[in-house]
C-alpha positions in Angstrom: 32.1 35.8 -53.6 28.8 34.6 -54.8 30.4 31.6 -56.6 32.0 30.5 -53.3 28.6 30.3 -51.7 27.3 28.1 -54.6 30.4 25.9 -54.3 29.8 25.5 -50.6 26.1 24.6 -51.2 27.1 22.1 -53.9 29.7 20.6 -51.6 27.2 20.3 -48.7 24.6 18.7 -51.0 27.2 16.3 -52.3 28.3 15.3 -48.8 24.7 14.9 -47.7 24.1 12.5 -50.5 26.7 10.1 -49.0 25.2 10.3 -45.5 21.6 9.4 -46.5 21.4 5.6 -46.8 19.5 4.4 -49.8 17.8 1.0 -49.8 15.8 -0.8 -52.4 12.5 -2.2 -51.4 12.3 -6.0 -51.6 8.5 -6.2 -51.6 5.9 -7.3 -54.2 2.7 -5.4 -54.9 0.9 -7.3 -52.2 3.5 -6.1 -49.6 5.1 -9.5 -49.0 8.9 -9.7 -48.8 10.8 -11.2 -51.6 13.0 -14.1 -50.6 16.3 -14.5 -52.4 18.1 -17.8 -52.8 21.8 -18.1 -52.3 22.3 -18.3 -56.0 20.4 -15.0 -56.6 22.3 -13.3 -53.8 25.7 -14.5 -55.1 24.8 -13.2 -58.6 23.9 -9.8 -57.2 27.0 -9.4 -55.0 29.8 -7.5 -56.6 32.8 -9.8 -56.5 35.3 -7.3 -57.6 34.5 -4.9 -54.7 34.9 -7.8 -52.3 38.3 -8.8 -53.7 39.5 -5.2 -53.8 38.4 -4.7 -50.2 40.2 -7.8 -49.1 43.4 -6.8 -50.8 43.2 -3.3 -49.5 43.1 -1.8 -53.0 39.7 -0.2 -52.5 41.4 2.5 -50.4 43.6 3.4 -53.3 40.6 3.7 -55.6 38.9 6.0 -53.0 42.0 8.0 -52.6 42.4 8.6 -56.3 38.7 9.6 -56.6 38.9 12.0 -53.7 42.1 13.6 -55.1 40.6 14.0 -58.5 37.5 15.7 -57.0 39.6 17.9 -54.8 41.7 18.9 -57.8 38.6 19.8 -59.8 37.3 21.8 -56.8 40.7 23.6 -56.4 40.7 24.4 -60.2 37.2 25.8 -60.1 38.0 28.0 -57.1 41.2 29.4 -58.7 39.3 29.9 -62.0 36.6 31.8 -60.1 39.2 34.1 -58.5 40.9 34.8 -61.8 37.6 35.6 -63.5 36.6 37.9 -60.6 39.9 39.7 -60.9 39.5 40.2 -64.6 35.9 41.5 -64.1 37.1 44.0 -61.5 39.8 45.2 -63.9 37.3 45.7 -66.7 35.0 47.8 -64.5 37.7 50.3 -63.7 
């Protein structure tokens, strides 16, 4: 049962990481804002993500990642149950 609590805490921390927006600061030491030219911006934009989003393939990537993570979580929970069962049998 203790492992389930840790898994829940880990899952909540993981979910909270996606809800907190992260942003880089575009300021210099003096506090002025850095201006980017269109060439700098184009170089920093991920073209592959834009293409995948336009084609609708990004949803397939997300679905595969979520299914892999859910599979790992399911495996860990079932492994915890089996280990708990073996521990209870050894105590008797």
